[in-house]
C-alpha positions as CSV (number, residue, x, y, z in Angstrom):
1,M,114.2,134.0,117.7
2,S,111.8,133.6,120.9
3,S,108.8,136.1,118.8
4,R,109.6,132.6,116.3
5,L,109.0,130.2,119.0
6,S,105.5,131.8,120.2
7,S,104.2,132.9,116.9
8,G,104.8,129.3,116.4
9,T,103.7,128.3,119.3
10,N,100.0,130.1,119.0
11,R,99.5,129.5,115.5
12,R,99.6,125.7,117.0
13,S,97.1,126.0,120.0
14,N,95.0,127.5,116.8
15,L,94.7,124.7,115.2
16,S,94.3,122.3,118.1
17,G,90.2,122.3,117.9
18,A,90.4,122.7,114.1
19,P,88.0,120.4,112.0
20,E,90.0,117.6,110.2
21,K,89.4,119.2,106.8
22,D,91.0,122.7,107.6
23,L,94.2,120.4,109.1
24,V,94.1,118.8,105.5
25,W,94.1,122.1,103.8
26,E,96.5,123.8,105.7
27,L,99.1,120.7,105.7
28,K,98.8,120.9,101.7
29,S,99.9,124.1,101.8
30,G,103.4,123.7,104.1
31,S,101.8,124.2,107.7
32,A,104.2,122.4,110.2
33,A,102.1,123.6,112.9
34,A,99.0,121.5,110.8
35,F,101.6,118.8,110.4
36,G,102.3,119.1,114.0
37,E,98.8,118.8,115.1
38,I,98.0,115.8,113.1
39,Y,100.8,114.3,114.6
40,D,99.5,114.7,118.4
41,R,96.3,113.8,117.1
42,Y,96.5,110.6,115.6
43,W,100.2,108.9,116.5
44,K,98.6,107.0,119.7
45,I,96.3,105.8,117.6
46,L,98.4,104.6,115.0
47,L,101.3,103.3,117.7
48,A,97.8,101.1,118.8
49,I,96.8,99.5,115.2
50,A,100.6,99.1,114.8
51,F,101.6,97.4,117.9
52,N,97.9,95.3,117.9
53,R,99.9,94.1,114.4
54,L,103.5,93.8,115.5
55,A,103.5,92.9,119.4
56,D,106.6,95.3,119.1
57,R,106.9,98.9,120.8
58,Q,110.0,99.4,118.6
59,A,108.7,98.2,115.7
60,S,105.2,100.1,115.6
61,E,107.4,103.4,116.4
62,E,109.0,102.9,113.4
63,A,105.9,102.5,111.6
64,V,104.2,105.4,112.6
65,Q,106.9,107.6,111.7
66,E,107.1,106.0,108.8
67,V,103.9,107.2,107.9
68,F,104.4,110.8,109.3
69,L,107.6,110.8,107.3
70,S,105.6,110.0,103.8
71,L,102.6,112.4,104.8
72,W,104.6,115.1,105.2
73,A,107.2,114.4,102.1
74,R,104.4,114.1,99.9
75,R,101.9,116.2,101.5
76,E,101.5,118.7,98.2
77,D,100.2,115.5,96.3
78,V,98.4,113.4,98.5
79,L,94.5,112.7,98.2
80,I,93.1,112.8,102.0
81,E,89.2,112.3,102.5
82,S,88.7,111.1,105.8
83,L,92.2,111.8,107.6
84,P,91.9,109.2,109.8
85,A,90.6,106.6,107.4
86,Y,94.0,107.5,105.3
87,L,96.4,107.1,108.3
88,A,94.9,103.7,109.6
89,T,95.3,102.5,105.6
90,A,98.9,103.9,105.3
91,V,99.9,102.2,108.9
92,K,98.7,99.1,108.4
93,F,100.0,98.7,105.1
94,T,103.2,100.1,106.6
95,V,103.0,97.4,109.1
96,F,102.1,94.4,106.5
97,R,105.4,96.2,104.4
98,Q,107.5,95.3,107.8
99,L,105.9,91.8,108.1
100,L,107.4,91.0,104.8
101,N,111.1,92.1,105.1
102,E,111.3,90.2,108.4
103,K,110.2,87.0,106.2
104,R,112.4,88.2,103.7
105,R,115.3,88.6,106.2
106,K,114.4,85.2,108.0
107,N,114.5,83.5,104.6
108,L,118.2,84.9,103.8
109,L,119.9,84.0,107.1
110,E,118.3,80.6,106.8
111,Q,119.6,80.5,103.2
112,N,116.5,79.3,101.6
113,Y,116.0,82.4,99.5
114,H,113.0,81.8,96.5
115,P,112.3,84.4,95.1
116,H,109.3,82.9,93.3
117,K,108.2,82.2,97.0
118,E,109.0,85.4,97.7
119,Q,106.9,87.0,95.3
120,F,103.9,84.3,96.5
121,E,104.2,85.4,100.0
122,E,104.2,89.1,99.0
123,T,101.0,88.2,97.0
124,K,99.3,86.6,99.8
125,I,99.9,89.7,101.9
126,Y,99.3,92.1,100.2
127,G,95.9,90.3,99.0
128,K,94.9,90.2,102.6
129,F,95.6,93.7,103.2
130,L,93.0,94.9,100.7
131,E,90.6,92.3,101.8
132,E,90.5,93.6,105.1
133,Y,90.7,97.0,103.7
134,I,88.0,96.4,101.2
135,Q,85.8,94.4,103.8
136,G,85.8,97.8,106.0
137,I,84.3,99.6,103.2
138,V,81.7,97.1,102.0
139,E,80.1,97.6,105.7
140,K,80.0,101.2,105.9
141,L,78.1,100.7,102.6
142,P,74.1,101.5,102.7
143,E,72.1,98.4,103.6
144,K,70.5,97.2,100.2
145,C,74.0,98.3,98.7
146,R,75.9,96.4,101.1
147,L,73.6,93.2,100.6
148,V,73.7,93.3,96.4
149,F,77.5,93.6,96.7
150,K,77.8,90.7,98.9
151,Y,75.3,88.5,97.3
152,S,77.3,89.7,93.9
153,R,80.5,89.2,95.3
154,E,80.5,86.3,98.1
155,E,77.9,83.9,96.9
156,G,78.3,84.3,93.2
157,M,74.5,85.4,92.7
158,T,73.7,87.1,89.2
159,L,71.5,90.1,89.3
160,P,68.5,88.3,88.4
161,E,68.9,86.0,91.7
162,I,70.1,88.8,93.4
163,A,66.9,90.9,92.2
164,K,64.6,87.5,93.1
165,E,66.1,87.3,96.5
166,M,65.8,91.1,97.7
167,N,62.2,91.6,96.4
168,I,64.0,94.3,93.9
169,S,63.9,94.6,89.9
170,V,67.1,93.5,88.3
171,K,67.4,97.2,87.6
172,T,67.5,98.2,91.0
173,A,69.7,95.5,92.0
174,E,72.2,96.7,89.0
175,A,72.5,100.5,90.6
176,H,72.9,99.4,94.0
177,L,76.3,97.0,93.0
178,T,77.1,100.0,90.0
179,K,77.1,102.5,93.4
180,A,79.1,99.5,95.6
181,L,81.2,99.3,93.2
182,K,82.0,103.3,92.8
183,T,82.3,103.7,96.2
184,L,85.0,101.3,96.4
185,R,87.1,102.2,93.4
186,G,86.9,106.1,94.7
187,S,88.0,105.0,98.5
188,L,91.0,103.2,97.0
189,K,91.7,105.9,95.1
190,R,91.6,108.3,97.9
191,S,93.1,106.6,99.9
192,G,96.4,106.5,98.6
193,L,96.6,102.7,98.4
194,F,98.3,102.1,95.5
195,I,100.7,104.8,96.2
196,W,101.6,103.3,99.1
197,I,101.8,100.1,97.6
198,F,104.4,101.0,94.3
199,F,105.8,104.3,96.7
């Protein structure tokens, strides 16, 4: 028994400085040691993110716990390109779900339950979350790519107008926009965002 514990401890210590990519690979292979290392490495950061939204220690801990439980349960199927980004996205959405559930509970207690209103609130909360997440991705795009996307989506400019504003060809503007949209779609897919929404 003690030799097993020692073996597990040694393996855990060997992963303490492991690159993120190796941790993800080990996790997908079912390594409890890798999962423990991920937990130790990121739980404080995730707790801070949750607490910043909830301002409640217990609720924040529950949100973080839910994230890690789901990560372990779906370890074989989840697609993770950036572990910190994936976990941050997961905890933010978990927090939004908690806030929505709390609002539902209050509506029921007040006997003021309106299904259509609740559906609207859920859509609004999801929209806010998605907008914030996308904005984070956009800010990491290359400068010209980011500008083209913002001119197109935030200011409603056409490609010829963008090309004129930035002194580039229409074809170049179109290429930047295509790259931005492709990056967004890929990031949303890899983050597991939609799995979290419907899980």
